[in-house]
N, C-alpha and C positions, 0 to 999 in steps of 0.2 A: 504493500500500500504506500509506504514511504517513498519507494523508488518511483512509483507512478506519479506521485505529486511532484517530486523533483523533476522528472522527465517532462511533465506538462509545463512546469514553470520555465524550464530551459527552452522548450520550444516556443513559448510565448515571448520570452526575452529575445530569442533569435529572430523571430518574425518582426518584432518591434525595431530591432537594429537594422534589418534589411530594408524595411519600409522607410526608416528615417534617413538611410544613406542613398535613397533613390536607386535601389538595386533593380535587377530584372523584374522583380515582382511589382515594382512601382514605376517601371521605366516609361517615360513619355516619348513624344516625337523627338527625333534627332535632327537638329538644325546645323547646317554648315553653309559657308559662303563658297561658291564655286569660282567667282571672279570678282575682283574689285577694280572698277574702272579708274584710269589714270588721266583722264581728260585728253591728253595728246600722247600718242596718236589714236587711241582706241575709243575715245568718246567719253561722255558724261551724261547724267540724267536719263537713264533708260526709262522713259515714261510708259512705253507700251509693254505688253506681255510678250511671251515667247511662242515659237512654234517648233515642233520636234519632227525630224525626218525619220525614216524607217530604221536607220542605224542608231537612233537614239541621240543624235547630235542636236544642239539647240541653236536657233537663229533668232535675232532680234535687232532692234534699232536703238540708237541713243539720240536724244533730242538735240544735244549739244556735244561739244568736244570734237576732236579731229579739227575740222574748221567749221562746218555747218551741220554736224551730225554724222553718224556712221551707221553702216549695216555690219553686224558682227556674227561670228559663229563660234560656238563652244563645242569642241570635239572631245568626246568621252574616251579616255585612255584605259588600257587594260589594268593599270595600276590604281584605278579609282580617281586619278587626277584628271582635270579638264584643261585643255589648251585653247586659249582665245585667239581668234584671227580676225583682223579687220578686212572684210570683203570689199567694202566700198566707202569712200569718203565723199560727201556731197559737195566738196569743193572741187572735185575732179571734173574737167570738161568731158563731154559737152553739156553737163548739167548746170543750170543756173537756178539756185535755190536749194532748199534742204529743210533742216529742222523737222524731221519726221516725228509726228506725235503717234501715228499708228504703227502697227507691226508689219510683218511680211507674211506672204503666203507662198507655199511651195506648189509647183505643178508636178506631174508624174515624172518628168525628165530631170527634176532637181533644180530647175530655175526658180528664182525668187521674184516676187512682185509686191509692189507697195505704192504708197502715195506720199508725197512730201509737200512742204509749204512753198509759199511764193518766193521767187528770187528777184533779181534786178530786172528781168525781162519777161516775167510771167506771173501768173496768179496761182501757181501750184501745178503739179504734174503727177502722172502715173508712170512708174518706171519698171523696168525688167532688168535683172542681173543674171548673166549667163556665165557659168564657169567655162574657161578655155583649157586647152591642153597644157598650158604652162603653169596651171595652178592659180591663175588670177581670174578675176571676174570682170566681164565687160558690162558697162551700164548703158542702157538704151531708154530714151524717153518715148513712151507709147502714146501719150496724149498730154498736151499742154492746155490748161484751162484759160479761157479768154477773159474771164471776169465779167462776162455778160450773163445771159440766161443759163449758160452751162456751168457756172459756179466759180467759186474761189475758196481757197483755204481748205483743202481736204484734211480732216483731223483723224480719220480712221483709215484702216487698211482696205484691201479689195478682196473679193472672193470669186471663185469660179462656179459656173454651172456645168452640167454634164457635157454641154456642147463646146466648152472651152471659152465661153464669153466671160468677161470680167464685170463685176458690179461693185459700186461703192457710193459714197456720199461726199458732198462738199458742205461745209458748215454754213456757208453763205453763198448767195448768188449775186449777180450784178444788177445793173439798173433795170433790166427787163424782168418784170415779175417780182420786184422787191429785192430784199437782201436777206433771205430767210433760209437758203439751202436747197440742195437738189439731191435726187437719186439718179445715178447715171449707169449706163451700160456701155462697155467697149467690146466691139465685135471685130475679130481679125479677118482680113480679106487681102490675100496676095501680099502679105507682109506689112500691111497697113491696118491700123486699128481705127475703126470708125466709132464715134461717140453718138449715143442716143440718149436723150434726156427722158427719163421715165416719169419724173414728177418734179415740179417746182413748188416749194412750200410758200405759203402766203403770210406767215407771221400771225395767223389768226388761230381758229380752232383746229386747223389741220396740222399745226405744229410749226416748230421753228428751231433751227440750229441742231441738225442731226450730227452727232459726233462719235458714234460707235459703228462697229462692223455690222453688216447685214447678215441675215441667216435665211436659208431656204427650208421650207417644209418638204415632205415627200412628194407633194403634188406640184412643186415648182413655184409656189408663191413665196414672195420675199417679205421679211419682217424686220422691223428696226425700231429705234426710239428717237424721239426728239427731246432735247434737254428742256426746251421751253415750248410755249404754245399750249393749246387746249383751253382749259378753263381755270379760274381762280388764280391765286398767287399774284394779284395785281396786274401790272402792265405786261409782264413777261409770260405769264401762264405757268402752270405747274408741270408741263411736259406730257408727252403722249407715247403710246405704243401704236405703230401703224402696220398695215398690211398692203402689199401691192400684188394684184392678181392679173396675170396676162390673159388677154382675150383678143384673138385676131390681130396680133401685133400691137395692141394698145394695153397699157398697164393701168388698171383702175385702183386708185388709192382709197383706203378706208381707215378711219381711226378706230381701233378695236378697244382702246382704253385711254381715258384722259384722267390724269391724276388730280386729286383734289387738295393736296397739301395737308398739313397737320399730320395726324396719325396715319393717313393714307399714303404719305410719301410724296416727294416732288423731286424734280430735276434728275430724271434717269439719264445717265451718261454711258451705260454699259451695253455690251453685246448680249443678246438674248440666247437662251439655250432651250432645246426641246428635250422632253423625256420620251420614253418609248411609247407612251400612250397619247402623245400629241399635245401635252400641256407645255406651256411656256413659262420659263423662269427668268427673272432678272433682278436688278437692284435699283433703288433710288439713292442718290448721293446724300440727300438730306431728308427731312421729314421723319415720321415715325414718332416714337414716344420718348426717346432719350433726351437728356438735357444739353446736348451738344449745340454749339454755335459754330457754324462752318461757312466761311465765305459769305457772311452776312445773313445766312439762313439758319433756321432752328431745326433741331432734331438730328439724330445720329445716323439716319438712313434706314432703309428697309430692304429685305429680300421678299419678293412677291412671286405669286403663282397665278397664271391665267389659264383657266380651264374652259374649253369650248363647250357651249351649251347645245343640247340636241335641238333646241328650238331656235337657235341662232344667237349670236352674241357670245360674250365671254364673261365668266365669273372671275373676279379678282380677289385674292386672299393674301394677306400679309402673313408670311410664315416665320419671319424673324425680324426683330428690331433691336439692335444693340443699345445698351444703356450708357455707353461711353466709358465704362470702367476698364475695359480691355481693348477698346477700339471704337471708332465712329468715322463716318464719311465713307460710304460704300460706292466709290467711283468705278471700280472694276466689277465685272460680272461674276457669275458663279459657274462652276463646272461640275460634272458628275463623275464619280468613279463607277466601277462595274457593279458595285453593290447598291447603287442608288443614293449614295450620300453626296452632298453638295459641299464644295469648298470655295472660299472667297477671301477677299482681303478688305481690311479697313485701313484707310490712309492716315487717319489721325487718332488722337486720344490714346488711352492706355498709358504706357510708361513715358514719362517726360524725360527726354534726353537733352544733352547740352546744345544740340542744334535743331531740336524740334520741340519748342516750348509748348505747342499745342498737343503734344503726344505723338509718338513715333509710329503708331499703327500696329496691325496684327494680321495673322492668318487664322481663319476659323473654319470649322467643319460643322455641318448640319446633318444630323441623323434622323431619318423619318421614324415616327413612332405611331402608335395607335391613335385613332381619332383625328388624324391630320396634324398632330402636334410634332414639331421638329425640335430636337435637343441640340443645343449649341455647345461646342467644345472649342476653346481657344488653344490652337496648336502652338503658336509662337507669338510673343510680343517683342517688337523691335526696340532697341535701346538708342538708336540714332548714332552709334559710334561705328566701330569696325564691322558690326553685323548688319548695318544698313538701317534705313528708316523711310517711312512714307511710301508703301507700295500702292500704286495707283491703278493697276490693271489686273486682268484675269490671270489665273494660274493655268498650268498645263501639267497633266499627269502622264507618267510612262506606264508600260504594261505591268510593272510590278507595284504600281500604286504610289510611287514616289512623286513628290510635288515640287514643281519648279516655278520660279517667278522672279521678278525684279523689284528693286526699290529705287525710287528716284534720287534719294540722298543717302548719306552715310557712306561707309567704306573708307576710301582713301581721301584725305584732305590734301589736295595737291593742285597746282595750276590755278585755273580760274574758279575751282570749287574748293578753295582752302577752308572756307567757313563751314559749309554744309556737307561736304563730301561729294564724291562723284557718282555714287550709286553702286549697287552690287547685283549680281545674279546669285540666287540662293536655291538650296535644295532642302526639303523636309522629308525625312523618312518616318511615316506615322507608326 
């Protein structure tokens, strides 16, 4: 009897020690920095998220650094280390302009596509990068925006349809049709890409300032968000979710949801994502129930779900609203893993670092439960130092469920980013 009591006490003490030391029994997600940007020549402020090729290599853009921003690749090594390469610097001729806010898209041949901001002689452009036999990448401009009805200042990337056409948005348009943004299509023909304008926003209830990537459903319809427009929220509007439906060469635009502000959320800046049942998920950067104050707006943001009704229309549900304790400001979208969990980033709040007085942001996971309730887990909170700070865009997952993303600041304090840091690429193993 005495031995059993001693044995039970010993086991309890051992368990307490293991748990207090963060052992395997209590192990959490493993965070590490894969690359810290150095401003020159590899860039700084990676605002956009990443894309992964079939070999597991990562591609992305930096908004600044180099000269006017860069396109980079991180190659996974057999030793677990990653090697960064600058594929393109936007100061290189014949490109005028740069400062890409959106990420890049891969085609099946391994070429990269994206959009960048205005230069000295244009209002933004869509580009293609093609690897050559020497190991370098050639840059070609597929379309230069005129600043009239076809748009100005693309802030998002581009996506392909099954036929090889490209689709994207400009955040504003020129004097014809107001200055509220466009949805465009680029169609290749004999080596030349022809632009078609699918929709010009009016700055009214139909929306204003689209700044996120588009997404297709299985039927070939396009979906996206506008940061402003719709109803409420004063002059600007609270933002919308829209749908473009093709019919006989014409694309008909409908607003499937207009945000109301307050607890409903406002200012959606993220790319949408579908689940297997055809429901849409996205985020609003502000609004919700949290006590945050972000860019003059109130609320810490929301994660929402849009469910199509059998009778027409969509039902909108808020599935998560951060309270600011570990993050707020949901500017990036959410992504699914194979088990149906969602992952996202909060740009601000949480831990206050030396270079992010408003909080350095976090990475979170949402797990679906019974009754439509989702449980939130904070996977990592940034410190704003060497680990990075302020993640602004969506994450990407590999086949093993590891999570990859970027932070706009933190990392190395060098060059023109001595104060805030140049930004990092990170990995989280959950």
